[in-house]
N, C-alpha and C positions, 0 to 999 in steps of 0.2 A: 587858953586858946592861942595866945600870942606866942607862948613857949613852943607849942606844937608847930606853928607856922615857921618859927625860927629854925627848928630842927629840920623841917622839910626843905628849907632853903639851903641849909648847910649840907644836907645829905644829897649827894649827886647820885641819883638812881642809875643813870646811864653808866657811870664809872663803876658803881657797885656791881652792876650786872656783869661788867667786864671782868672784875676780880673774881666773880663767881665762875666765869668761864675759865679763868686761869686755874682755879682750884679743881674744877671738874676735869679739866685736861690733864692736870698733874696727877690726879687720882688714877685716871685711865692709864697713863704712861707708866706710873709707878707700879700699878697692879701687874702690868705686862712684865716689867723688869723683875719684880719680886717673885713672880710666878716662874720666870725663866731661871732666876738664880744668878749668882756672880760668876765671872769667868776669869781664870788666871791664864795669862799669856807668858811667853818667855821673859818679856820686860817686867811683868808683874812679879815674877820670881826674883829678878834683880832688885826691884824696889823693896821686896820683902827682906832680902839679905842685908841691904843697906839700912833698912829700918832697924833690924836686929843689932847692927853695928852702932847705930845712933843711940839706941837704948843702953847698950853695953858701955858706951862712953858718957852716960848720964846727960845726953842731949848737949854735949859740948861740940858745937859745930866747928870750932877751930881744929880740934883733933879729928873730927869726922872728915873734914876736907883734906886732911893730910894722909888718910889711909890709902894704901895702894895707889899712890898718885900716878905712877908710871902706867897704870893699866886703865885709867879713866880719861878718855878723850871724847867729849869735852869734860870739863871739870865738874866734880860732884855738886858744886853750888847750883848748877842749872837744873838740878832735880830736888832741891831742898824742900819745896812745898809738898809734893806728893810723898816723899820719904818721911817728912815730919808728920803728915796726916796719918800715914800707915803706922808709924811708930806710936802715935797717940792711941790709935785704935787697938793696937796690940797690947799696950800697957793697961788699958781700961777694960777691954773686952776679951782678952786672952784668946782662946781658941775660936771665938766668934768674931774675930777682928775683920774677916773678909766680908761678912754680912754687915757689920757696922760700917765698913768703908762703902759698901753699896748704898746703904741708907744715907751716908754723907754725900755721895754722888747725887742722890735724888734730891737732897736739900739744895745742892748747887744748881740742879736742874730747876727747882722751884724758883729760886732767886733769878735764874737766867730768864725764865718766863716773865717774872715780875719786871725786870729791867727792860725786857723786850717791849712790854706794854708801856712802862714809864717813858721810854725813849720816844715811842710813837705819839703818846699823849703830849709830850713836851713840844713836838713840832706841829701840833694841831690836827692830828688825824682823828677822825670821829670814832668813838668807841665801837659803833656797829661795824665799821670797816675793819677795825683791828680784830674784832671777834671772828671775822671771816677767815683770818689767817690760821686760826687754831685747829680746824680740821686738817689742814695741810701739815701742821706741826705734829699732830697725833699720828698721821700716817707716814711721816718722814722716816725712811729706813735708817738713816744715820742716827736719829734721835731714839729709835727703837733698838739700836745696836750698842752704842759705845758707853752709855752711862753704867751698864752692868759690868764693864771691864775694870779690873783692879789696876788702873793706869792713871795717868795725869790728864786724860782727855777731857773729863767733865769739868774739873776745876779750872783747866786752861780755857775751855769754851766759855765758862762763866766770866773769866777775866776779860775775854775778847768782847763779850756783849757789854760788860761794864765799861770797857774802853770806848765803845760806841756811844754809850750814854754820856760819858764824860766829855767826849768830843762834841756832842750835840750841845751840851751846856756851854762849852768854850765858844762855839759858834754863835749861840744866842747872846751870851753876855759880852762877847768880844774881849774876854780876859781869862787868864789861867789861874786856877788854884794850884800853886806849885806843890803843895803837900800831896794833893790827890794825884797830880801829874807824875811825880817821882815815885809815889807809892805804887801806882799801877805799873809803871815801867819796872820797878824792882821786883814786884810779884810775878810779872810776866817772865822776866829773866830767870827767877828762881823756880819757875814751874817747868819750863821746857826750853832747851837750847834753840829750838826752831821758832821761838818767839821773836827772833831778830827782825823778820819782815814786818811784824805787827808794830814793833817799836819804831822801825824806820818810817812806816806810814803815819803813825801818830805825830812824829816830829815833822815829816814832810807836810802833813795837813796843817799843822800849826803855822808853819812858814808860809805856805801857799795862801792860806785863808787871810793873811795879813794884807795881801795885795788887792787893791781895788778892782783890778782887771778880772779877778776871779769871782767877782760878785755876780757876773752874768753867766747864765747857764750855758750859752753857746761857747764861751771861753773854756768852761770846765770840760765840755764835750771835746773840744780841740785838744786840750791837755791830756785827757784820758786816751784819746785816739792815738796821740803821739807816743804815749807810754805803751799802749797795747801793741802797736806796730814795732816798737823799739825793743821790747822784751826779748824776743827771739834772738836778735842780733847781739844784745848784751850778754845773754847766756852763752852764745857762740863765742864771743870775745873772751869771756871769763874762762871758758873751757880751754882755749888755746893758751891763755896766760898760765893756767895751772899745769897744763900738759908740758909746756916748754920750761917752766921754772920750778915747779914744786912736785913733780911726779915721783920723786924719790920718797915722799911721805906716804905711809900706808893708806891713810884716810883719803888723801887726794887721788892716789892710784885707784882706789875702789870706785870713786866717782867717775874718773876718766875711762876706766876699763868698761864700765856699763855702757858708755857711749860707743866705745869701739865694738861692743857686741851687738849694737843696734837695739838695746833694751829700751822699751817704752814704760810699761808697768812692771814692777818687780814681781818675779815669779809667775808671770802670765805670758808665756812664750808666744801665745796666739796674737799678742799685741806687738811683738818685736818685728823689726824690719831687717833687711839685709845689712851686712856689715858695711859701714860707711867707707867710701873710697876717696871722697873729695870734700871740699868745704860745703858744697850744696847739700850733700847727704847729712852732714852734721847739723846744718841749719834745719833740715827736714825733721831730724830726730827731736830737736828741741821744740819745734812747732807742734809735732804730734804729741809730745809730752804735755804741753800747755792745754791742748784740746782734751787729752785723755784725763787730765786732772778732774774735769767735770763730767767725765763719761758716765752716762746713766745705766750702762749695761755691761755685762761680762758673760763669758761662756758658762760660768758656774751659777749665775743668778737664775732664780726661778722667773717664770713669765710674770707673776704677780709682783715680784721684787722690781723687775724692769719697768713694769707699768707704773708703779708708784714713783720710781725715780724719774721717769719721763714726764709725768704730771708736774712734779716739782720743778724740773729744769725748764719746761715749756712756760710755766707761769712766771718764773723768774726772768727768762729771756723776754717774754712779752712785756713785763713790767719795765725792763730796761729800755725796750723799744718805745713804750708809751712816754717815758721820761725824756728820751732823746728827741721826741717829736713835740710833746706838749709841755715839757719842763719850763722852768722860769716863773712858776707860780709864786714861790717865795724863796728867799735866799736860804733859809734854814732847811727846806726840803731838798733844794739843790745840793747843799753842802753835805747833807746826810747821804744822799745818793752817791755823791762824789767820794766820800770817805769809805763807804762800804765797797764800792767798785775798786778803789785803790787797794783796799785791804784784800779783796779777793784776788786781784791780779798779782799782787806781790807775794802773797802766800802761795799761789799757784806757781809763780815763777821760781820761788825758792825751792819748793819741793820738786819741780821739774828739773832743776839743776842737781839737787841732792838725790832724791828718791821718791817715786810715786809708789806708795805702799800697795800691796796685794789687795787689801780690802778697803782702799781709799780712806784709811783712818785719818790722814792728815787734813782731809776736807771737812771733817766734822765741826771744827770751831767756827767756820764761816757760814754754816747752814742757817742758823737763826738770823744773823745779820742779812743774809740774802733773802730770806722769807720776809723780812721787814720791808723790802722793796715793793712787795705786792700790795699791802694796804696803802702805802704812799702813792703808788701809781693809780690806785682806785680813786683816792682823794683828788689827785691831779686831774683825772678824767672827769670826775663829777664837777669840779670847778670849771674846767674848760667847756663842758657842755651846759654849764649853768644849771645843774640839777642840785637842788638844795637837799 
């Protein structure tokens, strides 16, 4: 009898119920992707060719990084993780390598959901509130789209949610495990060149969180507001620095020429505006790009697609509003909100400067972190209203 009581005390039914929710949600999402099948894009074909080269070179990365150096900008190092994973799938599963990579993406999805939950439990969010986020995860168009692509998106998204979990631990313990810190940064860099804003935010958060002034939610809000209102001007300034000093480089010219065309979302002319004729027009373009990075609709989306996207973005915006009004409950919740918002703003800013993809692919890695804000805001609301 004593042993049974001990087991019941050790066994947390609320948390176990939550992990059951993770498993069931994963099954539903996986069934959808497996039923839909994998998808090869032009970038997928590039990764496949590079994986063949890596296999041919017996996984010698030194030689791999040296191949066709003049034709790869950025360097092949920034694609090491997806190319390595594809090469392993090809070596083991031969003609079924694409299906194997899809399964691998689903494994990354499972662990993303796991760290989503672990992060929220770590900051004291009740399991019942965390479970309320899973219907939104299941109907998220981004999560129902990108894991089946033979690309770096899913493993990169996993690293982003892992970075969120790591930064929460840093905030709680007020110390850094440098092995974890540099491992995450290395893997982010080796997965995608556009991981630079994520790495920048990780470093910025570590620096900012050291200052006592940022222990207060109001000061975090002020800091976020300053960054938000400064981003457009910083992009505007970066554009003119490139235009005046580096426009003879092909990649730089590609970026500046898109601004000169009035391009907002790539390959979606309905979003473009008139060709800019002055400084204000250029500022306007970057402002519209930042807004459109989170755009829930497009002319080719179905009504149902738009409806699901609008539900998602409205709940996220409502969560941010709740935190801005009722925040300050605990330092760890405030810092989690702060980190996720910084992550979202800087990723949006980076791609607003480089390119907003036709299918909003680059938004996918921040979807799970943004959905995390919903149960956090619910917890804050219940505490504020003193509802147990």
